[in-house]
N, C-alpha and C positions, 0 to 999 in steps of 0.2 A: 576813409577815402572812398569807399564804395558809395556812401551817401552823397558826397559832392559830385561824383561822376553821374549818379542818377539824376540829381537836381540840375546839374549844368553839363549836359553831355557835350556841348560845343567847346568846353574848356579844354585846351590842348593838354595832353598828359604831361608834357614837360613843364607845365605851370603848377603842377601839384607835387609837392615834396613831402614825403612821409619818411622822416628820419629824426634822429637826435638833433635838436636845434644846434647844440654846441659843436657838432661835427659838420654842419652844413657850410658849404663854401659857395661863393658867388658874389656878385655886386649888384646893388639895387639903388634906384632913385628914391624909392619909397618902401618902408616897411610899416605895416599896420598892426598895432597891438590891441588885443581885446582881452585875452584870458591867459596867455602864456606866462607873463610876468607873475601873476598872482598864484599860479599853479606850481611854480618851481620852488624848491627849498630856498628860503631867504638867504642861506649861506652862499647861494650861487648868483645872487643879484648883481654883484659887482662884475662877475664874469659875463652875465647876460648883457649888461650895459656895454662892456668892452667888445663883446662879440657883435652886437647890433652895430656899433660904431664901425667895426672892421668890415661888415657886410655892405655898408652904405658907400655910395660914390661920394666924391668930394663935396657936393652940395646936397646930398641926400637927406631925407627926413624920416624920423620915426614919429608916427602920429597914432593916436588911439585914445583909449579910455582905461584909466587905472583907478583902483579903489583909493578912497581917502577915508579909511576906517580900519579898525582892527577886528580880528576874528579870533576866537578861541580855537586852538589847534590849527587845523588846515589840512589840505588845501580847501578852499582858497586861503591864502595868507594875505592879510591886509597890507596897507602901506599908508604913507602920508606925504604931503607936499614937501615937508622938510627932508624926508628920506630921499625922495626923488631928486631934489636939488643937490643933495650930497653925492648921490650916485652919478647923475648925468651932467651937472654943471662943469665939472673938471674936464670933461672930454668932448662936450658939445658946445658949439659957439653960440647958439641961440636956443634958450630953453624957455618955453612958454607953457603955463598951466593955468587953467581956469575951471571953475565949477562947470560940470557937464549940465547943460540946460535941457537935454532931451533924453535923460535916463528913463528906463522903464520905472514904473511906480515903486516897486519894492526897493529899488536902488537910488531913488531920488534923494539928492543931498549927500550922497556917499561916494560919488565918483568925480574924477577930474578928467577933463579933456587935456591931452598933452601933445605938445609938438616940440621935438628936439631936432635941431638942424645941425648937421656936421660942419 
């Protein structure tokens, strides 16, 4: 948290949340995903999907980048388009996924851009 405060001192402190994701409460129009999903134990992924859904306002969106590959051990833990469809399709009304066109070179071809609308 100190790093973000140093890099973005104008960012209001109420916009920075440092806590267990599953204990966070609030409502959002947009949640951006980059590395949380791949860092949590895969056993918690269904709970993650349900919690993101609960945090979003009625037309809110989860957008971001998720891995489309597997890893030995972890974290990070990999994932696949099929797994994401299984987790997010039952609770989100609009699920879009496509190959990420602007991944950094070491991740090129192994990431998906996702957009899940409540």
